[in-house]
N, C-alpha and C positions, 0 to 999 in steps of 0.2 A: 377370264383373265388368267393366265398360266403365271402364278407368282412362283411356282418352283421350278421354271426353265426346262421343263421336262423335253419339250418339243426341239430344245437346243442340244440334247444329248446325241451323239453318233452311236448310238446303239441302240438294239431292237427293245420293243415294249416287254418282252420275255424277261429281259435283265431288271427292268424296273419291278416286275412282279416278283422275280426271285429276292430283290433286296427289301421289298415291303414285308414279304412273308418272313423273311429271315430275322427283320427289326420287330416285326410284331411279335413273333415268338420270345425273341430275347426281351423285350419291354415287359411281357405279360409276366415273366418269371419275376420281375423285380417289384412290381406294383401290388399293392396291399390294399389302400384306400378305394380303388376302384371297384374292388371286389363286394364291399358292403355298403358304399354310398351310392345313391341315385345320380344317374349321368345325364345331363339335358344337352342338346346338340348332336352333331357339331353345327355350328351357326357362321361358321367362314372364318375366314383370316382376319378380316376387317373389324372384327369384335375387339376392341381394345380396353373396354372396362364395362362394367354392369352396374347399374343402380341398385343400393340396396336401402331396406328402411323406407319410411315415409318422409315426405317434406314438411320442415319444419322451420319455424322462425329461428335465426340463429342465435338472437337475443330477443326478450320481450321489447317491443319499441314503446318508447315513453309517449305521454299524451299528445305530443305535437311532432313525434317522428313518424316515419314511413317504416313499415317493417319489410324485413330482407327473408323471404322464404327461400331456404336452401335445401338442396337435395346433397345425397350423399353417393358416392361410388367407389368401388375397388376395382384396380386395374387387373387386366389379364396378361400375365407374364407370355411372352414368346421363348420357349426353350429350343435351344438351336446347339448341335454339335457337328462339326465337319468332320469328313472321313475320305480316305481315297483308296480308289481301286487301279489296279494295274491294267493299262490299256492292252499291254501284249496279254495277260491272263483272260480280258474279257474277249478278245479277239480270239484266243484259243477255244473258249468255251463256245462262242457262236460257230465259228468255222469248223472246228474239229471235234465239238462235243467233250471237251477236257472239263473237268470238275472246275469249278469257280469258287474260290475261297471268299466266304463273305463274313467272315469274323470282322473286319473293320466296321462292318454296318451293324453287326451285333453288339459291338463294344460301344459304338455310338449309340445306339438305342438304350444299352443298360446306363449310361451316362445321363441321359435325357430321363428315363424312369426314375433314376435316383434323386436327379433334380426336383421333379414333379413331388415325388414322396415328400423331400424336404420341405417344399414350399407347403403341402396340404398340413403337415405335422407341425412345423416351426414356422413357418411364414416368412416374410422377408420384410423385419420392422424398419429397416431404413426406409422402405417406400410406402412405409404405412399398410403391410399386408401382414395380416396375423394368420396364424395356422391354428390348429385344434389345441395345441400345448401351450401357445402363447397367447390366445385369444382373452381378453378382458372378461370377467364374471365366470370363467370356467370354475370347478368345484376341484377339490383335491383331498387325497387323503395321503399318509405316510406310507413308508415301505419297510418290511423288515428284511430279514436273511433268508433268501428264497432257497437256501440249500436244505432248509427244513421244509418238507413237502407240504405241511399243513400251513407253513406260514403264508405262501402264495395263495391258498384258498382264502385264508383269513383276510388280507388285504383287496381281494377282488371282491369277496362277499361285502367289505366296509365300502368300496366304491359303490357297488350296485345298490346298496341300501342307501347311500346319498342321493344317487340318482332317481331311486324309487320315491324316497321321501320328497322330491322336488316335484314328482308327477310323470318321471320317465321311467315307464315300466317295460322297456325293451320293443323290440328285440335288441340285444346288446352284442356289439363287437369288440374284441380286445387286442390292440395291439401291443407287442413287446418288445424291448431290446432283445439283440440274439442271447445274451446272457440269461436274461430272465425266462425268455421262451424255452430255452435248453433245459433249465432248471425243471420244467414241468414233466419231464420223463422221469424224474427221480421215483421210486416206488415207496408207498407207505410202509412203515416199518411191520413186518409182518405180514405183508399182503403182496398180491401182484397187480395193485391198482395206481394207477400214476395219478398226479394231481391233474394232469391234462384232460384225464377222462372225465374226472369231477367237474371241470370248468366247463367243458363243452356244453355240458346240460344247461348252465347258465348263460353261457355266451352263444346263443342259438344262431347268431350272424357271423360265427367264425372266430377262429384265434389265429393271429398272423403275426410272424417275426417280421420286423421292419426296423429300419435303420435310425432307431431313436434312442434316446436317453430316459431309460425308466419305461412306463408304460402308460396307457389311455385307455380307459373304458368309455364307450359312447353308446347312446340309443342312437339308433340308424337315422332317427328323424333330426339329429344335429344340423344338417344342412343338405346341400346338393353340389355335386361338381359341374360347372358349366364349361363347355368344352367349344372352344372356338374352330380352331384348324386339331384334327386328329394327327397322330404321329405318321408323317409322310417324309419320304426321301425328294431331294431336289439336286438340279444340277447347278454348278457354279463355273467350270470352266476346266481346261486340260493342259498340261504343260510339256505333251509329248513322250511323257512316262507314265503319269497317272491321270484318271479322272477324278477332279476335286468336286467332291460330293459333300451334301449335309443332309441330316435328320432335323426336324422342326415340328412343334406342336404349340398350342396355346390353350391354356387351363387354369382355372382357379377355383377354389373352394369358396362356397357363399355359404356363411356359417349363420344359420336362422336361429338356433337354440344354443347359446353359449352354456347353459345350464344342463344340457345334456351330455356335456363332456365332463369326465372325472380323472384327472391326472393321477397317476400313482407313482408318488417319487418323494425323495428325503424332502422332509419340510424344516426350512430354516431361515 
């Protein structure tokens, strides 16, 4: 089944390959969680939810009651962003070899990638979807002023100690807001050593700049990314001026070990 309608597009497969390559490259630059979490799939566009945990009684039945055994599932969001390419520019490339501007596809890919990151880190609470930083039972430590180079190391070590005390001994990955990440390039007074260099020895699964508030240290056993459809382009229509296209994917984070997460943020 061609859910992407590619066969309906009046241009050759070469254009699809160019779009796919441009989109994948742009998305890759924005994605962080895929770099340190295991990925399973793709399982196809038809995967809409995954079961988590074990079946159990929704409540213990009384002596004369029948029990109701329930399972739990989390939805697999479909992420989608439309874009358009000029019909004339596509024809100029196919017929005359002129360069084709694929920035609309790249911009759409960045939007999808940013939404993926948001769902993984903060979830979508209105739909019952938790992220690493909003999952119940995650751990947390406070945060100080990271303009002092030793404070960053102090806070991340505190988070690592919490994980270690709970039986999660790494490898660790650290995701930080842009402000916190950039502070890691400060030199220790009287030396040429940055906080980033110290933390890399602890966070062997990587340190990443992510679009989040605060930071989060995780043992990479925290969970698995479940991929339905990986990022792909599809065809909607054309209006005589533009080809109407879109990028879509479906993905969710299955959190198996909430205690393998330690959020670094202001406590209050």
